[in-house]
ZAMARGU-4260 file (C-alpha; in steps of 0.2 Angstrom, whole numbers, plus 5000, padded with zeros to 4 digits):
<rodrens>
0) 4838/4831/5253 | 4822/4835/5263 | 4814/4845/5277 | 4808/4837/5293 | 4797/4843/5307
5) 4798/4834/5324 | 4807/4820/5314 | 4794/4818/5301 | 4797/4821/5283 | 4788/4836/5276
10) 4779/4837/5260 | 4768/4853/5262 | 4776/4870/5260 | 4792/4862/5252 | 4798/4866/5235
15) 4811/4854/5227 | 4822/4864/5216 | 4831/4856/5201 | 4848/4847/5203 | 4861/4858/5194
20) 4879/4853/5189 | 4894/4863/5194 | 4910/4866/5183 | 4920/4855/5195 | 4909/4840/5191
25) 4900/4841/5208 | 4882/4846/5209 | 4870/4858/5218 | 4852/4856/5224 | 4840/4865/5234
30) 4824/4861/5244 | 4815/4877/5250 | 4804/4877/5265 | 4791/4891/5266 | 4794/4898/5283
35) 4781/4912/5282 | 4768/4902/5292 | 4781/4895/5305 | 4782/4904/5322 | 4800/4908/5327
40) 4798/4898/5343 | 4794/4883/5333 | 4809/4884/5321 | 4819/4872/5332 | 4807/4858/5328
45) 4812/4859/5309 | 4828/4852/5301 | 4835/4849/5284 | 4842/4832/5280 | 4855/4828/5266
50) 4857/4810/5262 | 4872/4803/5252 | 4869/4785/5248 | 4888/4781/5249 | 4889/4788/5266
55) 4879/4780/5281 | 4877/4796/5291 | 4865/4810/5286 | 4870/4828/5286 | 4856/4837/5297
60) 4855/4856/5299 | 4843/4864/5311 | 4832/4878/5305 | 4841/4893/5312 | 4838/4912/5308
65) 4857/4915/5310 | 4861/4904/5295 | 4847/4906/5283 | 4852/4912/5266 | 4840/4920/5254
70) 4840/4929/5237 | 4827/4942/5243 | 4834/4960/5244 | 4830/4968/5260 | 4819/4984/5257
75) 4828/4993/5271 | 4845/4991/5262 | 4837/4998/5246 | 4829/5013/5255 | 4845/5017/5264
80) 4854/5017/5247 | 4841/5028/5239 | 4841/5040/5253 | 4860/5041/5253 | 4860/5044/5234
85) 4848/5058/5235 | 4858/5066/5249 | 4874/5065/5239 | 4865/5072/5224 | 4858/5087/5234
90) 4875/5091/5241 | 4882/5091/5223 | 4868/5102/5217 | 4871/5114/5232 | 4889/5115/5229
95) 4887/5118/5210 | 4874/5132/5214 | 4886/5140/5227 | 4901/5139/5215 | 4891/5146/5200
100) 4886/5161/5211 | 4903/5164/5217 | 4910/5164/5200 | 4896/5176/5194 | 4900/5188/5208
105) 4919/5187/5204 | 4916/5190/5185 | 4904/5205/5189 | 4917/5214/5199
</rodrens>
């Protein structure tokens, strides 16, 4: 597996991960391309090529933002989660304070 730009194999900004076995006796591998310095309009010039020696035809996938998978967590998702959690906590605290005041008022009568 390797990355190409304009049909030429790339060696810079490419990280070859290890080949790992799967429980079903297949394997997985990855080759990461650092896209941080690639302009979005140039993405169409890049593709990933997977070669199997038993198969004559290569499997080629164009670099496409719609199909990129990453392990990075979006900071927006984390921020939304924290804000939603804080809002829920404030609603619970407010409800507890109102409930305790009503209970206090009822018992003082």
